[in-house]
C-alpha positions, 0 to 999 in steps of 0.5 A, a space after each residue: 372563382 368562376 361564373 359557373 361549372 361550365 366556366 370552371 371546366 373550360 378554364 381549369 384542367 383539373 376540374 375538367 379531368 375530375 368531372 369527365 372521370 365521373 359516371 354520367 349519372 353523377 355528372 348530370 347531378 353536378 350540373 344542377 349545383 352551384 359550383 364555382 371552384 375546383 374545391 367546390 367540385 370536390 365537396 359536391 363529388 364527395 357529398 354525392 358519393 356519400 349519399 348515393 352509396 347502397 345501404 348496408 345489408 
């Protein structure tokens, strides 16, 4: 576990790669969350992806 998202990104290459492969808007939304591990980052990305999809028409 890391102290913050910034600490995670600075110390974990996989987290860094994942985070910076995301759209800027999603990066901004993730910065407001308490993320302390790569697993939490994956879960947060999945949660945002699920809730940001446009509705069916």
